[in-house]
C-alpha positions in Angstrom: -43.8 -30.9 48.8 -43.0 -32.3 45.3 -41.7 -35.8 44.9 -38.0 -36.1 44.8 -38.1 -37.4 41.2 -39.7 -34.1 39.9 -38.6 -31.4 42.3 -36.0 -29.0 41.0 -32.6 -29.8 42.4 -30.1 -27.1 42.9 -26.8 -28.9 42.2 -24.1 -27.3 44.4 -20.4 -26.8 44.1 -19.0 -25.5 47.3 -16.4 -22.8 47.2 -15.0 -22.1 50.6 -13.6 -18.7 49.5 -17.1 -17.4 48.7 -19.0 -19.1 51.4 -22.1 -20.1 49.5 -23.4 -22.5 46.9 -23.7 -22.0 43.1 -27.1 -22.8 41.5 -27.3 -25.2 38.6 -30.1 -25.2 36.0 -30.3 -29.0 35.7 -31.9 -31.7 37.8 -29.5 -34.0 39.5 -29.6 -37.6 38.4 -30.9 -40.1 40.8 -29.9 -43.8 41.2 -33.5 -44.7 41.7 -34.8 -42.9 38.7 -34.8 -43.5 34.9 -32.0 -41.0 33.9 -33.5 -40.6 30.5 -36.6 -38.9 31.9 -36.5 -36.9 35.2 -32.8 -37.2 35.8 -31.7 -35.5 32.6 -33.0 -33.4 29.8 -32.4 -32.8 26.1 -31.2 -29.2 25.5 -31.4 -27.6 22.1 -28.0 -26.6 20.8 -28.3 -22.9 19.9 -27.2 -19.5 21.0 -30.4 -19.3 23.2 -28.5 -21.4 25.8 -25.9 -18.8 26.3 -26.3 -16.3 29.1 -24.2 -14.2 31.4 -23.8 -10.5 30.9 -20.3 -9.1 30.3 -18.6 -5.8 30.5 -15.8 -4.8 28.1 -13.0 -3.2 30.2 -11.6 -1.4 27.2 -8.0 -0.3 28.0 -7.7 -1.5 31.5 -10.5 0.4 33.0 -10.5 0.9 36.8 -13.3 -0.8 38.8 -16.7 0.9 38.4 -19.7 1.0 40.6 -22.5 -1.4 39.8 -24.7 1.3 38.3 -21.8 2.6 36.2 -21.0 -0.9 35.0 -24.5 -1.4 33.8 -24.4 1.9 31.9 -21.2 0.6 30.4 -23.0 -2.6 29.3 -25.7 -0.5 27.5 -23.0 1.6 25.8 -21.1 -1.5 24.8 -24.2 -3.0 23.3 -24.6 0.1 21.1 -21.0 -0.1 19.9 -21.2 -3.8 19.3 -24.2 -3.5 17.0 -22.0 -1.9 14.4 -20.9 -4.0 11.4 -18.0 -6.4 12.1 -14.6 -5.6 10.7 -14.2 -8.5 8.3 -12.7 -9.0 4.9 -12.4 -11.9 2.5 -9.1 -13.7 2.2 -8.0 -14.5 -1.3 -7.5 -18.2 -1.9 -8.7 -19.4 1.4 -12.2 -17.9 1.0 -12.4 -17.4 4.8 -13.4 -14.2 6.7 -10.7 -12.2 8.4 -11.6 -11.0 11.9 -9.6 -8.0 12.8 -9.4 -7.1 16.5 -7.4 -5.1 19.0 -7.0 -5.2 22.8 -9.8 -2.6 23.1 -12.2 -5.4 22.0 -11.3 -7.6 25.0 -13.8 -8.3 27.7 -11.6 -8.0 30.7 -14.3 -8.4 33.3 -17.6 -10.3 33.5 -19.8 -9.3 36.4 -20.0 -11.9 39.1 -23.6 -10.9 39.9 -24.6 -11.6 36.3 -22.7 -14.9 36.4 -24.7 -15.9 39.6 -28.1 -14.8 38.3 -27.4 -16.1 34.8 -28.2 -12.8 33.1 -28.5 -12.9 29.3 -25.2 -11.7 27.7 -24.6 -9.0 25.1 -22.7 -11.0 22.5 -19.5 -9.5 21.2 -18.5 -9.2 17.5 -16.4 -12.3 18.1 -19.4 -14.3 19.5 -21.7 -13.2 16.7 -19.1 -14.2 14.0 -18.3 -17.5 15.7 -21.9 -18.5 16.0 -23.0 -17.4 12.5 -20.0 -19.1 10.7 -20.4 -22.3 12.8 -24.1 -22.4 11.9 -23.3 -21.8 8.2 -20.8 -24.6 8.3 -23.5 -26.9 9.7 -26.0 -25.8 7.1 -23.5 -26.6 4.4 -23.2 -30.2 5.6 -19.7 -29.9 7.1 -20.4 -31.9 10.3 -20.4 -35.7 10.4 -23.6 -35.6 12.4 -26.3 -33.2 13.5 -26.0 -31.8 17.0 -29.5 -30.5 17.4 -30.0 -31.7 21.0 -27.8 -33.1 23.7 -29.1 -35.2 26.6 -27.5 -33.6 29.7 -27.6 -34.2 33.4 -25.8 -33.3 36.6 -24.3 -36.5 38.1 -25.4 -37.0 41.7 -22.7 -36.2 44.2 -20.4 -33.5 45.6 -18.9 -32.1 42.5 -21.7 -31.5 40.1 -20.1 -33.2 37.1 -22.0 -32.5 33.9 -22.7 -35.7 31.8 -23.7 -35.5 28.2 -24.7 -38.3 25.9 -22.9 -38.1 22.5 -23.0 -41.5 20.7 -22.5 -40.0 17.3 -19.1 -38.6 18.1 -17.8 -42.0 19.2 -19.3 -43.7 16.1 -18.6 -41.3 13.3 -15.6 -39.2 14.2 -12.3 -39.4 12.2 -10.1 -42.2 13.7 -7.4 -40.7 15.9 -3.8 -41.1 15.2 -1.8 -43.8 17.1 0.9 -42.0 19.1 3.7 -43.8 21.0 5.9 -40.8 22.1 5.5 -37.1 22.8 8.1 -36.0 20.3 6.2 -37.0 17.1 7.2 -34.8 14.2 4.6 -33.3 11.9 3.9 -35.7 9.0 2.4 -34.1 5.9 1.3 -37.5 4.6 -1.1 -37.9 7.5 -4.3 -35.9 8.1 -3.7 -32.3 9.0 -5.6 -29.1 8.7 -4.2 -28.0 5.4 -6.4 -30.8 3.9 -9.7 -29.6 5.2 -12.6 -28.4 3.0 -13.0 -24.7 2.6 -16.4 -24.7 4.3 -14.6 -26.0 7.5 -12.4 -22.8 7.6 -14.6 -20.3 9.5 -12.4 -17.3 9.8 -8.9 -16.0 10.4 -8.1 -14.1 13.6 -5.7 -11.1 13.2 -4.5 -8.6 15.7 -2.6 -5.9 13.8 -1.5 -4.2 17.0 0.6 -7.3 17.8 2.2 -7.8 14.4 5.8 -6.6 14.2 6.8 -8.2 10.9 5.2 -8.7 7.5 2.5 -11.3 7.5 3.1 -14.4 5.4 0.9 -17.3 4.4 2.2 -19.6 7.2 1.3 -17.0 9.9 -2.5 -17.3 9.6 -4.4 -18.1 12.9 -7.5 -19.8 11.8 -10.8 -20.8 13.5 -11.8 -24.2 12.0 -15.0 -26.1 12.5 -14.7 -29.4 14.5 -16.6 -31.7 12.2 -17.3 -34.0 15.1 -18.6 -31.5 17.7 -19.1 -32.0 21.4 -21.1 -28.9 22.0 -22.4 -25.6 20.5 -19.8 -23.8 18.3 -17.2 -26.5 18.9 -14.2 -25.2 16.9 -10.5 -25.7 16.6 -8.0 -22.8 17.0 -5.2 -23.5 14.6 -2.3 -21.0 15.1 -0.1 -20.4 12.0 -1.9 -23.2 10.2 0.3 -23.3 7.1 3.5 -23.5 9.3 2.4 -27.1 9.9 3.5 -27.3 13.6 3.3 -30.5 15.6 0.9 -30.7 18.6 3.2 -28.9 21.0 1.9 -25.8 22.8 3.7 -22.6 21.9 3.6 -19.1 23.5 1.7 -17.9 20.4 -0.9 -20.6 20.5 -1.5 -19.9 24.2 -1.8 -16.2 23.4 -4.4 -17.0 20.7 -6.4 -19.1 23.1 -6.5 -16.4 25.7 -7.4 -13.8 23.1 -10.3 -15.9 22.0 -11.6 -16.2 25.5 -11.2 -12.4 26.2 -13.0 -11.6 22.9 -16.2 -13.4 24.1 -18.8 -11.7 26.1 -20.0 -14.8 28.0 -18.3 -17.0 30.7 -19.6 -20.0 28.9 -16.9 -20.1 26.3 -14.3 -22.7 27.2 -10.9 -23.3 25.6 -8.5 -26.2 26.0 -5.6 -28.2 24.8 -4.6 -31.9 24.6 -1.0 -32.7 24.2 0.3 -35.9 22.4 -0.1 -38.6 24.9 -3.0 -36.7 26.5 -5.6 -37.8 23.9 -4.8 -35.4 21.1 -6.2 -36.9 17.9 -4.1 -35.0 15.3 -0.4 -34.1 15.3 -1.0 -30.6 13.9 -1.0 -27.8 16.5 -4.6 -26.9 17.6 -6.7 -26.1 20.6 -10.4 -26.6 21.3 -13.1 -24.0 22.0 -16.8 -24.4 22.6 -19.7 -23.0 24.5 -21.0 -25.0 27.5 -24.1 -23.5 29.1 -23.8 -25.4 32.4 -21.7 -24.6 35.5 -18.6 -26.7 36.0 -16.8 -27.4 39.3 -13.6 -25.9 37.9 -15.2 -22.5 37.8 -15.2 -22.3 41.6 -12.8 -24.9 43.0 -10.6 -23.8 45.8 -6.8 -23.9 45.3 -3.8 -24.0 47.5 -0.9 -21.6 47.1 2.2 -23.5 45.9 4.9 -21.4 44.3 4.5 -17.9 42.9 1.7 -17.8 40.4 1.2 -21.5 40.5 -1.5 -23.0 42.7 -2.5 -26.6 43.4 -6.0 -27.8 42.7 -7.7 -28.6 46.0 -10.5 -30.9 47.0 -10.9 -32.4 43.5 -10.2 -36.0 42.2 -7.9 -34.8 39.4 -4.6 -33.6 40.9 -3.3 -30.6 38.9 -2.1 -27.0 38.8 -4.1 -23.8 38.3 -3.0 -20.2 37.3 -5.2 -17.0 37.5 -5.4 -14.0 35.4 -5.2 -11.2 36.5 -3.2 -12.3 39.5 -3.4 -10.8 43.0 0.0 -9.2 42.7 0.5 -7.2 39.5 3.9 -7.1 37.8 2.9 -4.6 35.0 2.1 -1.1 36.2 -1.4 -0.2 35.1 -1.5 -2.4 32.0 -3.6 -5.6 31.8 -2.0 -6.3 28.4 1.5 -6.2 30.0 0.1 -8.5 32.8 -1.2 -10.9 30.2 2.3 -11.2 28.7 3.6 -12.2 32.1 0.8 -14.7 32.5 1.5 -16.3 29.1 5.2 -16.5 29.9 4.6 -18.2 33.3 2.2 -20.8 31.8 4.2 -21.5 28.7 7.5 -21.9 30.6 5.9 -24.5 32.8 4.2 -26.4 30.0 7.3 -26.3 27.8 9.2 -27.9 30.7 6.6 -30.6 30.9 7.0 -31.3 27.2 10.8 -31.5 27.6 10.2 -33.9 30.5 7.9 -36.2 28.4 5.0 -35.5 30.7 1.6 -35.5 28.8 -0.7 -32.6 29.8 -4.2 -31.3 29.3 -5.1 -27.6 29.6 -8.5 -26.1 30.3 -9.2 -22.3 30.4 -12.4 -20.9 31.7 -13.9 -17.8 33.5 -14.4 -18.4 37.2 -14.2 -17.0 40.7 -10.9 -15.6 42.1 -8.5 -18.1 43.7 -7.6 -15.4 46.3 -9.9 -14.6 49.2 -8.4 -11.0 49.2 -9.5 -10.2 45.7 -12.6 -8.3 44.8 -15.4 -10.6 43.7 -17.1 -8.0 41.5 -15.7 -9.6 38.4 -14.8 -13.1 37.3 -11.2 -14.0 36.5 -9.6 -16.4 34.0 -8.6 -19.8 35.5 -6.1 -21.8 33.5 -5.7 -25.5 34.6 -2.8 -27.7 33.8 -3.3 -31.4 34.4 -0.3 -33.7 34.0 -1.3 -37.3 33.3 -0.2 -40.8 32.3 0.6 -41.3 28.7 -2.3 -42.7 26.7 -0.5 -45.2 24.5 -1.9 -46.3 21.3 -5.5 -45.7 20.1 -8.0 -44.0 22.4 -9.9 -46.5 24.6 -13.5 -47.5 24.0 -14.8 -47.2 27.5 -17.8 -45.0 28.3 -15.7 -41.8 28.5 -12.1 -40.7 28.2 -10.2 -38.4 30.5 -9.1 -35.4 28.3 -9.5 -31.6 28.7 -13.3 -31.7 28.9 -13.6 -34.6 31.3 -10.9 -33.2 33.6 -12.8 -29.9 33.9 -16.0 -31.7 35.0 -17.7 -31.9 31.6 -18.1 -35.6 30.8 -19.2 -36.5 27.2 -20.4 -40.2 27.4 -20.2 -42.5 24.3 -22.9 -45.0 25.0 -26.5 -44.8 26.2 -25.8 -47.5 28.8 -22.8 -45.6 30.1 -24.8 -42.4 30.3 -27.6 -44.1 32.2 -25.3 -45.8 34.7 -22.6 -43.3 35.2 -21.8 -42.5 38.9 -19.7 -39.8 40.4 -17.3 -42.4 41.9 -16.6 -43.7 38.4 -15.6 -40.3 37.2 -13.5 -39.6 40.3 -11.7 -42.9 40.0 -10.8 -42.3 36.3 -9.7 -38.7 36.9 -7.6 -39.6 39.9 -5.9 -42.6 38.3 -4.7 -40.8 35.2 -3.3 -37.7 37.0 -1.8 -38.7 40.4 1.5 -40.2 39.3 2.5 -37.5 36.8 1.3 -34.8 39.2 3.9 -36.0 41.7 6.6 -35.9 38.9 5.5 -32.4 37.9 5.4 -30.7 41.4 9.2 -30.4 41.7 9.3 -28.9 38.2 6.8 -26.2 39.1 8.4 -25.6 42.5 11.8 -25.0 40.8 10.4 -22.7 38.2 8.3 -20.5 40.5 9.7 -20.7 44.0 11.5 -17.3 43.7 8.4 -15.6 42.1 
């Protein structure tokens, strides 16, 4: 038998709905080991780390057999090899990515998720990766993100810790917020001031446009110049409308469209409100690839009220929604069901905003919340964590509790913090920042959804 310091450890995240353990690719850190050697590893940041085959469902395709699904993968691969539909925008000098619901990847095979199959990248993935790389080559980033020291923190949850000292040292200083109702201030940093090389492309879905497009309606993908992970970008809806950092239904729709356009479960999308560690008061969401399993992909949930569930057996108390749901409200149309989903989540988050409750949102592919649902495909899980207001500047401790950390992805600011981090430390921070506001938010969710 190999020594414990060198043997492969299968970090496990228990999902009582599936009845088995997920396998992680990293070794678990050990208190008795040097975490910079056997307990962790440096991973090259590139598209080679992305894996997990997907199936594009087209226009709400019915479930297929395993053999038929794999034939569909090969067919989709041929279609996706065609040139992307892009044009150049006039003054912005950014590509325009045209898409329609037929480009959405409604279902990613659960079997390919478990066995970590290599994905067939979609047109969106290819464009995101190529433009992000070009931005890096042109010197847009404040630091190079060639490798990231990564480890699974020893314990029950399988938290992923990553060392990123450069982000803490070289990122743009965040704004100092004291209330959630901050108005947009054109005199402070905002995304109308970024360099043209930071503007990667514009997302445009002609099928959803009902009025003439104007300059303030552009939904742009912008490079995050202080990246956490591979292809870390910002989704900036209606960039030139200069909206404050308050989630809108359109911005939530953009986030879900981005996730559905990707062919891998490793794309993650999230949002930090003011008071929940947002750095800029200009409406934006985060997106990046993370090639490691997170506990939030498989966490069990407790039914609460209608489409709203409570996160169970996890230190961060919060709410979780699933798309598609167990009970459909739109006959035969996933697009119609998506509209209901957006309405549910936005209504809840808007009520939190009105109640001055800071919140973080994390969206990922994962296993179904419902035991009755087929496990042939992954679903979309959308987490909403309510939390204490983070007054003033962000703290300087080893890690903050924002959208990434609450999901189980813990970027650490210092080498000492990375070496010494323990699961109990993460659990304490996540529990402390969420518990009080969670109790305030529960009656809001119950009132909204009890009749659903």
